[in-house]
Steps between C-alpha positions, in 0.01 A plus 500: 500500500707645784364441844541859651389828338533859626167685531545672175593176320203322650267776377640490158480114479187441700309317233789268431545438875124431539498248218793306647459236766794632695528670834676830439662724765446878481795705620555851615854634565639143448270344773215278413184667637229277367408214270270426215364150547279338239153420627531120476821502701350728761191287537731191538690679784174597675364146474829361636502742783133398590592139498807555724298696742257219551614265787288214369652526150858500657406185702399319174804634309735372777326165520546458121873598525540237774343231288205458732220543247350230281364586156243313295421535132235752418270238348513297830404825693212586265359146534532522879319836502235401252606737234451389135 
């Protein structure tokens, strides 16, 4: 499927666009004026934005990238926390 449609093309192909999992640009006078973004992709973008706006999350992400975090197997954590 092409990635940009004029308004008229988008209207004529809306059901096909909505069933796809692609981000589609909508253009007017050869300029993109908007986008159709599938719900799952949009929710993922919002979640990423929320994480990146959280200073505590960024601290942990940076610590992981620097190799400063230690990981344990899940079973070990469950035992430690008393979870069966």
